[in-house]
C-alpha positions in Angstrom: 11.9 5.5 -11.2 12.3 6.2 -15.2 15.7 7.0 -15.0 17.4 4.6 -16.9 20.4 4.0 -14.4 17.3 3.4 -11.2 16.2 0.7 -13.8 19.2 -0.9 -14.6 20.4 -1.1 -11.1 17.0 -2.8 -10.1 17.2 -5.1 -13.2 13.5 -3.6 -14.6 13.2 -3.4 -18.0 14.4 -0.6 -19.6 11.3 0.2 -22.2 8.7 -0.4 -19.4 7.3 3.1 -17.7 6.9 3.5 -14.1 3.5 5.3 -12.9 3.1 6.0 -9.2 -0.5 4.8 -9.4 -1.9 3.0 -12.5 -5.7 3.8 -12.6 -6.5 0.3 -14.4 -4.7 -1.6 -11.3 -6.3 0.6 -9.3 -9.8 0.1 -10.4 -9.3 -3.5 -10.3 -8.5 -3.5 -6.5 -11.4 -1.1 -6.1 -13.8 -3.4 -8.3 -13.0 -6.4 -5.6 -14.0 -4.0 -2.4 -10.2 -3.7 -2.0 -10.2 -0.5 -1.0 -9.3 1.3 2.1 -11.1 0.3 5.5 -11.8 1.6 9.4 -9.2 -1.3 10.4 -10.0 -0.5 14.1 -13.8 -1.0 13.5 -13.1 -4.6 11.5 -10.3 -5.8 14.2 -11.6 -4.7 17.4 -13.4 -8.8 18.4 -9.9 -9.9 17.2 -8.4 -7.7 19.6 -10.3 -8.1 22.4 -10.1 -11.9 21.8 -6.6 -11.5 22.6 -5.0 -11.8 19.0 -1.7 -9.8 18.7 -1.3 -7.6 15.5 1.2 -5.4 14.0 0.6 -2.1 12.6 2.8 -1.6 9.4 2.9 2.3 8.7 5.8 4.2 8.2 6.3 8.0 7.9 7.2 8.1 4.7 4.5 6.7 3.3 2.1 8.7 1.3 -1.0 6.5 1.1 -1.0 5.4 5.0 1.6 7.0 6.9 1.8 6.6 10.7 -0.4 9.6 11.1 -2.9 8.3 10.0 -3.0 5.4 12.6 -2.8 7.6 15.7 
């Protein structure tokens, strides 16, 4: 993502450095309580009440791949 050609193609600022995990941003999420949750436990009542949902997880997602949701 730091390749100048990739940045130009995406219309990014060429001076900006890509970081795969910005720890300052990560810390803000964590301090707001926006961390990983055991969603099956949180959603059980909603599912039992008939609320339909979509689990969006891909086979190439390193943080939440489809194997976690099986």
